[in-house]
N, C-alpha and C positions, 0 to 999 in steps of 0.2 A: 323771435323776441329774445334777444341776448341782452340781459341787463347785468351790468357789473358795476360794482362800486368803483369810483374813480381811484386809480392807482393800485388796483388789486391784481393786475395781471403782469406787471412788469418784473424785470430781474431784481430790483431792489426789494420788492415785496416777497418774491420767492426766497431770496437770501435771508430776509428777516424771519420768514416762516420756518425755514430750515434751521436757523439758529435757535429759534424758540423750541422746535421739536427736539433738538439735541439737549437743550437745557432741561426740558421736561423728562427726557429719558435719563439723564444724569441724576436728576432729583429722585427718580423712582428707585435707583440703586443706592442712593445716599443713606437710606435708613438701615441698610443691611450692614451687619458687622462681620468682620472677618473671623473665621474660626481661629482660636488661639493655636499657636504653633506647638508642636511636640518634638521631642528629640529621641535619640537612640536609648537614652536612659529610661524614658517613659515606656518605650516599646519593650525593653528588657524587663522592667518592673512588672508590666502586665503579663508578659509571657511566662516569666518565672513565677509570678504570683499565681497564675492559673495552675501551674504545676504543683506548687506548694499546697494550694487549696485541694486539688484532686487527691494528693497523697494523704493530707491530713484528714480529709473527709472519709477516706477508706478506713483509717484507724478509728475515727470518731463514730462511724456507722457501726463498726464491730463493738466498740466500747459502749455505745448507747444501749445495746441490747444485752451485753454480757457483764458489764462492770457491777461489782457487788456494792460499791460505795455510791450512794445516791449523789454525792457532791461531784463525783467524776461524771456521772450521767448528766448532771445539770450543766457542767462546763462544756461537755461535748455537744449538748443540745444547743446551747448558746452559740458555740463556734459554728455549728452546721447552719444555723439560721443566718448568721452574718456572712458566712462563706457563700451561701446561695445568692445573696444580694450583690456581694463583691464580684462573684464570678460573672453574673449578668452584666454588670457595669464594665468590667475589664474586657470581656469578650465584645461588648458593644463598641467600645472605643477602638479596639484593634480592627473590627470590621469596618468602622467608619474610615479608618486610616488605611484600609486595604493592606493590612499586615497579617501574617499568619498567627494563629493562636499559640503556636509553640515555635521556639527558635530553631533554626536549622542547626542540628547538632554538629554538622561538619564545618560550620562557619567560623569556629574558633572564638566566637564572641564571649563564650563562657569559660575560656581557658583559665585555669587557675581555680575555678570553682569545683571542678571534678565531681565526684559522686557525693561529696559532703552535703550537697543540697538535695539529695534524693534518697528516699527510702528504697530499699531493695525488696524484691519479692520474698526473699528469705525473712525479712522483718515481719511481713504480714503472715507468713506461714508459722513463724515462731510465736507470734501473738496468738494465733488460733489454737496453738497447742497448750496454752496455759489455762488454768482454772482458778477461780476464787481470788484470793489476795495476790497470788503470783500474777494473774491476769491483770489486776488493777495496777500493780507496780509496772508491768511491762507496757501497758497502754499509756500510763502517765509518762514514762520515759520516752516512748516514741512521739507522743504529742509534744513534749518539751523540746525534743530535737527538731521536730518539724517547725514549731513556732520560733525557735532560735534561728533556724535557717531563713525563715520568712522575714524575721526582723532585720536581718542583714540586707535583704533586698528592699525592704520598706525604708530603711535608713538611707540606702543609696538613692531612692527616689526623692525622699524628703530633702536631700542636700543637692541633688544634681538634675532633678526633673525640670522640665520646662512647661508642661501642660498643667495649667492651674487646677483642673479637676482631679488629675492623677496625684498631684502634690497634696491636695486637700485630702484625698482618699488615704494616702500614706500617713498623713498626720492623724487622721481618725483611727486608722488601723493601729498605729503605735499606741494610742491611748487605750484602746480596748484590749489589745494583746498584752500590754504590760500587766493589767489587772488579772487577765486569765493565766498568764505565766506565774504570777504570784500565788494564785490559788492552787495551781498545779504543783508548784514547788512546796507549798505547805502540805499538800497531800502526799508528796514524795517523802517528805521529812517525817510525816506522822505515821 
């Protein structure tokens, strides 16, 4: 008992069915949006940003426990909280883009930046040797240097980045860092 509807087995029907299937499949993918593009500036910002955060956090961790001035402790606690969130976001994007968390030092991409963007182990050792008001001054100086270097990278992203999320992050970081730098400068002057 083979019952078919009239005209359901011929080549015209199969062609129409195939066309309908292709249209349905195309419509299923139509709702998906492409991931925004990123560029080398975005990658460099994230990689260098993770380095700045790591170095700054080392200073902040020491200062959080040893600074005698409560305002210094307040600033470093605020920085550490922001850095945790920023670090997770930055590392997440680099992972999505299948890029390393740190730039290849032999790649020459950071030529001209030199060691100006890095704290040295001697900086941390020197900080640990200070006590009281001397410690506070040294911690503020290291944090200001770290934040200054980070601001250069943040500005680079704000003007040359392509990934909307990273550019937005750079703009938010600029706003918060400017206030933190002003507070630290006031502490250094006082």
